[in-house]
C-alpha positions as CSV (number, residue, x, y, z in Angstrom):
1,X,-50.6,-14.5,-15.2
2,X,-50.6,-18.2,-16.0
3,X,-53.0,-17.6,-19.0
4,X,-50.6,-14.9,-20.3
5,X,-47.7,-17.3,-20.1
6,X,-49.7,-20.0,-22.0
7,X,-50.6,-17.5,-24.7
8,X,-47.0,-16.5,-25.1
9,X,-46.0,-20.2,-25.2
10,X,-48.6,-20.9,-27.9
11,X,-47.4,-17.9,-29.9
12,X,-43.8,-19.1,-29.9
13,X,-44.7,-22.7,-30.4
14,X,-47.1,-22.2,-33.3
15,X,-44.6,-21.2,-36.0
16,X,-42.5,-24.3,-35.3
17,X,-45.4,-26.8,-35.1
18,X,-47.2,-25.1,-38.0
19,X,-44.0,-25.4,-40.2
20,X,-43.5,-29.0,-39.1
21,X,-47.2,-29.8,-40.0
22,X,-46.8,-28.1,-43.4
23,X,-43.7,-30.0,-44.2
24,X,-45.2,-33.3,-43.1
25,X,-48.3,-32.6,-45.2
26,X,-46.2,-31.9,-48.3
27,X,-43.9,-34.9,-47.9
28,X,-46.9,-37.3,-47.3
29,X,-49.2,-36.0,-50.0
30,X,-50.7,-38.2,-52.8
31,X,-50.3,-41.5,-50.9
32,X,-46.6,-40.9,-50.0
33,X,-47.4,-41.1,-46.3
34,X,-49.2,-44.5,-46.6
35,X,-46.5,-46.1,-48.8
36,X,-43.6,-44.9,-46.7
37,X,-42.2,-42.6,-49.4
38,X,-42.8,-39.6,-47.2
39,X,-40.4,-41.1,-44.6
40,X,-37.7,-41.5,-47.2
41,X,-38.2,-37.9,-48.4
42,X,-37.7,-36.7,-44.9
43,X,-34.7,-39.0,-44.4
44,X,-33.1,-37.6,-47.6
45,X,-33.7,-34.1,-46.4
46,X,-31.8,-35.0,-43.2
47,X,-29.0,-36.5,-45.3
48,X,-28.7,-33.3,-47.4
49,X,-28.7,-31.0,-44.3
50,X,-26.0,-33.1,-42.5
51,X,-23.8,-33.2,-45.6
52,X,-23.9,-29.5,-46.2
53,X,-23.0,-28.9,-42.5
54,X,-19.8,-30.9,-42.9
55,X,-19.1,-29.2,-46.3
56,X,-19.3,-25.7,-44.6
57,X,-16.9,-26.8,-41.9
58,X,-14.4,-28.3,-44.3
59,X,-14.5,-25.3,-46.6
60,X,-12.2,-23.4,-44.3
61,X,-10.0,-26.3,-43.3
62,X,-9.3,-28.8,-46.1
63,X,-9.0,-26.2,-48.8
64,X,-7.9,-23.0,-47.0
65,X,-5.8,-24.0,-44.0
66,X,-2.8,-25.4,-45.9
67,X,-0.9,-24.5,-49.1
68,X,-2.7,-25.6,-52.3
69,X,-0.1,-28.1,-53.4
70,X,-0.1,-29.7,-50.0
71,X,-3.9,-29.8,-49.8
72,X,-4.0,-31.3,-53.3
73,X,-1.5,-34.0,-52.4
74,X,-3.2,-34.9,-49.2
75,X,-6.7,-35.0,-50.8
76,X,-5.3,-37.1,-53.7
77,X,-3.6,-39.5,-51.4
78,X,-6.6,-40.1,-49.2
79,X,-9.0,-40.2,-52.2
80,X,-6.8,-43.1,-53.4
81,X,-6.7,-44.8,-50.0
82,X,-10.4,-44.3,-49.2
83,X,-12.2,-44.3,-52.6
84,X,-10.0,-46.8,-54.5
85,X,-11.4,-49.7,-52.4
86,X,-14.9,-48.4,-53.1
87,X,-14.2,-48.3,-56.8
88,X,-12.7,-51.8,-56.8
89,X,-15.6,-53.3,-54.8
90,X,-18.3,-51.4,-56.8
91,X,-19.0,-54.4,-59.0
92,X,-19.9,-56.5,-56.0
93,X,-21.9,-53.8,-54.2
94,X,-25.0,-54.5,-56.4
95,X,-24.8,-58.3,-56.0
96,X,-24.2,-57.8,-52.2
97,X,-27.4,-55.8,-52.0
98,X,-29.2,-58.5,-54.0
99,X,-28.0,-61.1,-51.5
100,X,-28.6,-59.0,-48.4
101,X,-31.9,-57.1,-49.1
102,X,-32.9,-57.5,-45.5
103,X,-30.2,-55.0,-44.4
104,X,-31.3,-51.9,-46.4
105,X,-32.6,-50.0,-43.4
106,X,-29.5,-51.0,-41.4
107,X,-27.2,-50.0,-44.2
108,X,-28.8,-46.5,-44.4
109,X,-28.6,-46.2,-40.6
110,X,-25.0,-47.3,-40.7
111,X,-24.1,-44.6,-43.3
112,X,-25.8,-42.0,-41.1
113,X,-24.1,-43.2,-37.9
114,X,-20.7,-43.4,-39.6
115,X,-21.0,-39.8,-40.7
116,X,-22.1,-38.7,-37.2
117,X,-19.0,-40.3,-35.6
118,X,-16.7,-39.0,-38.3
119,X,-18.1,-35.5,-37.8
120,X,-16.8,-35.7,-34.2
121,X,-13.4,-36.9,-35.4
122,X,-13.2,-34.1,-37.8
123,X,-14.2,-31.6,-35.1
124,X,-11.3,-32.9,-32.9
125,X,-8.9,-32.7,-35.9
126,X,-10.0,-29.1,-36.6
127,X,-9.4,-28.1,-33.0
128,X,-6.1,-29.9,-32.7
129,X,-4.8,-29.8,-36.3
130,X,-4.5,-33.6,-36.6
131,X,-4.0,-35.3,-40.0
132,X,-7.0,-37.6,-39.2
133,X,-9.1,-34.8,-40.7
134,X,-8.4,-36.0,-44.3
135,X,-9.3,-39.7,-44.0
136,X,-12.3,-38.8,-41.9
137,X,-13.5,-36.2,-44.4
138,X,-13.2,-38.6,-47.3
139,X,-14.8,-41.3,-45.1
140,X,-17.8,-39.0,-44.9
141,X,-17.7,-39.0,-48.7
142,X,-17.7,-42.8,-48.9
143,X,-20.6,-43.1,-46.5
144,X,-22.5,-40.5,-48.4
145,X,-22.0,-42.4,-51.7
146,X,-23.0,-45.7,-50.0
147,X,-26.2,-44.1,-48.7
148,X,-26.9,-42.9,-52.3
149,X,-26.6,-46.4,-53.7
150,X,-28.9,-47.9,-51.0
151,X,-31.4,-45.1,-51.3
152,X,-31.7,-45.7,-55.1
153,X,-32.6,-49.3,-54.4
154,X,-35.2,-48.4,-51.8
155,X,-37.3,-45.9,-53.8
156,X,-39.0,-48.5,-56.1
157,X,-40.2,-50.4,-52.9
158,X,-42.0,-47.3,-51.6
159,X,-44.0,-46.1,-54.7
160,X,-47.6,-45.1,-54.0
161,X,-50.3,-46.4,-56.4
162,X,-50.1,-44.8,-59.8
163,X,-46.9,-43.0,-58.8
164,X,-44.0,-42.9,-61.3
165,X,-40.4,-43.3,-60.3
166,X,-39.7,-40.0,-62.0
167,X,-42.1,-38.2,-59.7
168,X,-40.9,-40.1,-56.6
169,X,-37.2,-39.4,-57.4
170,X,-38.0,-35.7,-58.1
171,X,-39.6,-35.3,-54.7
172,X,-36.7,-37.0,-52.9
173,X,-34.1,-35.0,-54.8
174,X,-36.0,-31.7,-54.3
175,X,-36.3,-32.4,-50.5
176,X,-32.5,-32.9,-50.3
177,X,-31.8,-29.7,-52.3
178,X,-34.3,-27.6,-50.2
179,X,-32.8,-29.0,-46.9
180,X,-29.3,-28.1,-48.2
181,X,-30.4,-24.6,-49.0
182,X,-31.8,-24.1,-45.5
183,X,-28.9,-25.8,-43.7
184,X,-26.2,-24.0,-45.5
185,X,-26.8,-20.5,-43.9
186,X,-27.3,-22.2,-40.5
187,X,-24.0,-24.0,-40.9
188,X,-22.4,-20.6,-41.8
189,X,-23.8,-19.1,-38.7
190,X,-22.5,-21.9,-36.5
191,X,-19.1,-21.6,-38.2
192,X,-19.1,-17.9,-37.1
193,X,-19.4,-19.2,-33.5
194,X,-16.5,-21.5,-33.9
195,X,-14.9,-23.9,-36.5
196,X,-16.1,-27.1,-34.9
197,X,-19.7,-26.0,-34.4
198,X,-21.1,-27.0,-37.8
199,X,-19.6,-30.4,-37.2
200,X,-21.5,-30.7,-33.9
201,X,-24.6,-29.7,-35.8
202,X,-23.9,-32.5,-38.4
203,X,-23.4,-35.0,-35.6
204,X,-26.9,-34.2,-34.2
205,X,-28.5,-34.3,-37.6
206,X,-26.9,-37.7,-38.6
207,X,-27.8,-39.2,-35.2
208,X,-31.4,-38.2,-35.9
209,X,-31.1,-39.7,-39.4
210,X,-29.9,-43.0,-37.9
211,X,-33.1,-43.4,-36.0
212,X,-35.2,-42.1,-38.8
213,X,-33.7,-44.8,-41.1
214,X,-35.4,-47.5,-39.0
215,X,-38.8,-45.7,-39.2
216,X,-39.0,-46.7,-42.9
217,X,-41.6,-49.5,-43.5
218,X,-40.4,-53.1,-43.1
219,X,-41.1,-53.8,-46.7
220,X,-37.9,-51.9,-47.5
221,X,-36.1,-54.9,-46.2
222,X,-38.3,-57.4,-47.9
223,X,-37.1,-59.2,-51.0
224,X,-40.5,-60.5,-51.9
225,X,-41.2,-60.2,-55.6
226,X,-37.6,-59.3,-56.4
227,X,-34.9,-61.0,-58.5
228,X,-31.3,-60.3,-59.5
229,X,-30.6,-57.8,-62.3
230,X,-27.7,-57.9,-64.7
231,X,-26.7,-54.7,-66.5
232,X,-26.8,-56.5,-69.9
233,X,-28.9,-56.5,-73.0
234,X,-28.0,-59.7,-74.8
235,X,-30.5,-61.8,-76.6
236,X,-30.3,-64.6,-74.0
237,X,-31.7,-62.3,-71.4
238,X,-34.2,-60.2,-73.3
239,X,-37.9,-60.3,-73.0
240,X,-40.2,-62.4,-70.9
241,X,-39.8,-64.6,-67.9
242,X,-36.7,-66.7,-67.2
243,X,-36.7,-69.7,-69.6
244,X,-35.9,-73.2,-68.5
245,X,-32.2,-73.9,-69.0
246,X,-31.1,-70.3,-68.6
247,X,-28.0,-70.2,-66.4
248,X,-28.9,-67.2,-64.2
249,X,-31.6,-64.6,-64.0
250,X,-30.9,-61.2,-65.4
251,X,-32.2,-57.8,-66.5
252,X,-34.1,-59.7,-69.2
253,X,-36.2,-56.9,-70.7
254,X,-33.7,-54.1,-70.7
255,X,-33.0,-52.9,-74.2
256,X,-30.2,-50.7,-75.4
257,X,-32.0,-47.6,-74.4
258,X,-31.2,-48.2,-70.7
259,X,-27.6,-49.1,-71.2
260,X,-27.0,-46.1,-73.5
261,X,-28.8,-43.8,-71.1
262,X,-26.6,-45.1,-68.3
263,X,-23.5,-44.4,-70.3
264,X,-24.6,-40.8,-71.0
265,X,-25.5,-40.3,-67.3
266,X,-22.1,-41.7,-66.3
267,X,-20.4,-39.0,-68.4
268,X,-22.4,-36.3,-66.6
269,X,-21.6,-37.8,-63.2
270,X,-17.9,-38.0,-64.1
271,X,-18.1,-34.3,-65.1
272,X,-19.7,-33.5,-61.7
273,X,-16.9,-35.1,-59.8
274,X,-14.3,-33.4,-62.0
275,X,-15.8,-29.9,-61.6
276,X,-16.1,-30.3,-57.8
277,X,-12.5,-31.0,-57.2
278,X,-10.9,-29.1,-60.0
279,X,-12.9,-25.8,-59.4
280,X,-12.4,-26.2,-55.6
281,X,-8.6,-25.9,-56.0
282,X,-8.7,-23.6,-59.1
283,X,-10.9,-21.0,-57.4
284,X,-8.7,-21.1,-54.3
285,X,-5.7,-19.9,-56.3
286,X,-7.7,-17.9,-58.9
287,X,-10.9,-16.6,-57.4
288,X,-13.7,-15.1,-59.4
289,X,-13.0,-11.4,-60.3
290,X,-13.4,-9.2,-57.3
291,X,-14.3,-12.0,-54.9
292,X,-12.5,-14.1,-52.2
293,X,-11.8,-17.8,-52.7
294,X,-14.6,-18.7,-50.2
295,X,-17.2,-16.5,-51.9
296,X,-16.1,-17.8,-55.3
297,X,-16.7,-21.4,-54.3
298,X,-20.0,-20.3,-52.7
299,X,-21.2,-18.7,-56.0
300,X,-20.3,-21.7,-58.0
301,X,-21.9,-24.1,-55.5
302,X,-25.1,-22.1,-55.4
303,X,-25.2,-22.0,-59.2
304,X,-24.8,-25.8,-59.4
305,X,-27.5,-26.3,-56.7
306,X,-29.9,-24.0,-58.5
307,X,-29.3,-25.8,-61.8
308,X,-29.9,-29.1,-60.2
309,X,-33.1,-27.9,-58.6
310,X,-34.3,-26.5,-61.9
311,X,-33.5,-29.7,-63.7
312,X,-35.4,-31.7,-61.2
313,X,-38.5,-29.4,-61.6
314,X,-38.3,-29.5,-65.4
315,X,-37.8,-33.2,-65.4
316,X,-40.8,-33.8,-63.2
317,X,-42.9,-31.4,-65.4
318,X,-41.9,-33.1,-68.6
319,X,-42.7,-36.4,-67.0
320,X,-40.0,-37.9,-69.2
321,X,-41.7,-37.7,-72.6
322,X,-39.3,-39.3,-75.0
323,X,-36.6,-39.8,-72.3
324,X,-34.0,-40.8,-74.9
325,X,-34.3,-37.5,-76.7
326,X,-34.3,-35.6,-73.4
327,X,-31.0,-37.2,-72.4
328,X,-29.4,-36.5,-75.8
329,X,-30.5,-32.8,-75.6
330,X,-29.4,-32.5,-71.9
331,X,-25.9,-33.8,-72.7
332,X,-25.6,-31.7,-75.8
333,X,-26.5,-28.6,-73.8
334,X,-23.8,-29.4,-71.2
335,X,-21.3,-30.1,-73.9
336,X,-22.0,-26.9,-75.8
337,X,-21.7,-24.9,-72.5
338,X,-18.4,-26.6,-71.6
339,X,-17.0,-25.8,-75.1
340,X,-18.0,-22.1,-74.8
341,X,-16.6,-21.9,-71.3
342,X,-13.3,-23.4,-72.4
343,X,-13.0,-21.0,-75.4
344,X,-14.0,-17.9,-73.5
345,X,-12.9,-18.8,-70.0
346,X,-14.1,-16.3,-67.4
347,X,-15.9,-16.0,-64.0
348,X,-19.4,-15.7,-65.5
349,X,-19.0,-18.7,-67.8
350,X,-17.6,-20.9,-64.9
351,X,-20.7,-20.2,-62.9
352,X,-22.9,-20.8,-66.0
353,X,-21.2,-24.2,-66.6
354,X,-21.8,-25.2,-63.0
355,X,-25.5,-24.4,-63.3
356,X,-25.9,-26.1,-66.7
357,X,-24.0,-29.2,-65.5
358,X,-26.3,-29.4,-62.5
359,X,-29.4,-28.9,-64.7
360,X,-28.3,-31.5,-67.2
361,X,-27.3,-34.1,-64.6
362,X,-30.7,-33.8,-62.9
363,X,-32.7,-33.9,-66.1
364,X,-30.7,-36.9,-67.5
365,X,-31.0,-38.9,-64.3
366,X,-34.8,-38.5,-64.2
367,X,-35.0,-39.6,-67.8
368,X,-32.8,-42.7,-66.9
369,X,-35.3,-43.4,-64.1
370,X,-38.1,-43.2,-66.6
371,X,-36.4,-45.7,-68.9
372,X,-35.7,-48.1,-66.1
373,X,-39.3,-47.9,-65.1
374,X,-40.4,-48.4,-68.7
375,X,-38.1,-51.1,-69.8
376,X,-37.1,-53.0,-66.7
377,X,-39.6,-55.5,-65.2
378,X,-40.6,-54.8,-61.6
379,X,-39.1,-58.1,-60.6
380,X,-35.6,-56.8,-61.0
381,X,-36.1,-53.0,-60.9
382,X,-34.9,-52.6,-57.3
383,X,-31.7,-54.4,-58.1
384,X,-31.3,-52.5,-61.3
385,X,-31.4,-49.2,-59.5
386,X,-28.8,-50.3,-57.0
387,X,-26.4,-51.4,-59.7
388,X,-26.9,-48.4,-62.0
389,X,-26.4,-46.0,-59.1
390,X,-23.2,-47.8,-58.1
391,X,-21.8,-47.4,-61.6
392,X,-22.7,-43.7,-61.5
393,X,-20.9,-43.3,-58.2
394,X,-17.8,-44.9,-59.7
395,X,-17.9,-42.4,-62.6
396,X,-18.1,-39.6,-60.0
397,X,-15.0,-40.9,-58.2
398,X,-13.1,-41.2,-61.5
399,X,-14.0,-37.6,-62.5
400,X,-12.9,-36.4,-59.0
401,X,-9.5,-38.1,-59.3
402,X,-8.9,-36.5,-62.7
403,X,-9.9,-33.1,-61.3
404,X,-7.4,-33.4,-58.4
405,X,-4.4,-34.2,-60.7
406,X,-5.1,-31.6,-63.3
407,X,-2.9,-28.5,-63.6
408,X,-4.6,-25.4,-62.2
409,X,-5.2,-23.9,-65.7
410,X,-8.8,-22.9,-66.2
411,X,-8.9,-23.2,-70.0
412,X,-7.2,-26.6,-70.0
413,X,-9.4,-27.9,-67.2
414,X,-12.6,-26.9,-69.1
415,X,-11.3,-28.5,-72.3
416,X,-10.9,-31.7,-70.4
417,X,-14.4,-31.2,-69.0
418,X,-15.8,-30.8,-72.5
419,X,-13.9,-33.9,-73.7
420,X,-15.4,-36.0,-70.9
421,X,-18.9,-35.0,-71.9
422,X,-18.2,-35.3,-75.6
423,X,-17.0,-38.9,-75.2
424,X,-20.3,-39.8,-73.3
425,X,-22.4,-38.0,-75.9
426,X,-20.8,-39.4,-79.0
427,X,-20.8,-43.0,-77.8
428,X,-24.4,-43.0,-76.8
429,X,-26.0,-40.6,-79.3
430,X,-26.8,-43.1,-82.1
431,X,-28.1,-45.8,-79.8
432,X,-30.4,-43.3,-77.9
433,X,-31.8,-41.8,-81.1
434,X,-32.3,-45.3,-82.7
435,X,-34.1,-46.4,-79.6
436,X,-36.4,-43.3,-79.6
437,X,-37.1,-43.8,-83.3
438,X,-37.7,-47.5,-83.5
439,X,-38.4,-48.5,-79.9
440,X,-41.5,-50.6,-79.3
441,X,-41.6,-50.4,-75.5
442,X,-44.7,-48.8,-73.9
443,X,-44.3,-45.2,-72.8
444,X,-43.4,-44.4,-69.2
445,X,-46.1,-44.7,-66.6
446,X,-46.8,-41.2,-65.1
447,X,-48.6,-40.1,-62.0
């Protein structure tokens, strides 16, 4: 009898342990386990799973529980209250990370713990109908963005030997997307049990992420071999070590390719923020043909996620050959799709635009990573990642604010989306092409 019980126990235990071992083997492959990158990949998967749990819970509260105009007003108000300080302080977040490098693990853990506590606050607000739901929900957004900034600064510290930043960021991003895809249906199942249950799930996930943050190697908190980076490309800071008499260290070997690539990526990140908020309210009032508002949002969300995953895979496969040209082509593709979607507005083209925007954003970001690895010295690379990611987060916030205040007119909204991308493309096109044509920097190091 006892042997039979043990056999049944092993049969039930094996799928779980086997899956866990398979995941650990994949995340720790090619030296990622030894360098600590595997731990970061797992942490980012936890981050994605927790965020999607909260998103599932909020889908039926923030957007569907009150009239659209009231919801837009509240979200706009709390976006201003919560994100405006982030935007104003963004220029000092990079320097703050430079001065406090020893707090990176604590910062990531703090972002996880904050979201765990906010998930409980949101759960109470959902049950009691309190207005604290809105600032708590947008507090989750702030913590998520803060985590993203710190995570970008951590990746260069955890590269295995002969491992490119493009490949590392591809693995991290794919882990987050896969975890999101797995957690979304789980969150939907919990939501069927009761409105607060996905939030309780998010609480458990983020608490686990808090402890997992401290499992990262101590070198994440070490500033050894690092210096301060400036997002500048003037002659006084170009090429070679810091000369005597220079006033301050800077991003001394970054050429115009990085700054133009950052501008193009900022346009795509701005578009992402715009589409998230604009389509959330637009599809609530005008769902896709034959679908409910919730299903419409789900379709667009899945399209965007699939596009992002495909862009990550393609970017890793290309290994950023001629990254300047890849960025130009990616932004041009998004721009063309936005123009077509604006001219022939319809359900299918909205989903296509979401997918193409996700694809272009992922591909352009990986190309930016390749340029930073190629053109930025290792001494200041960690700082450069933190500062560039902060700028991209600000662009996302700006796009989201524009999306909230836009009239709920699909054609007009997609015209604005096309203009956002066009501005980014036209202002960086010449510089990126010139850099690709005349650049003398070595090609990106690949795995």
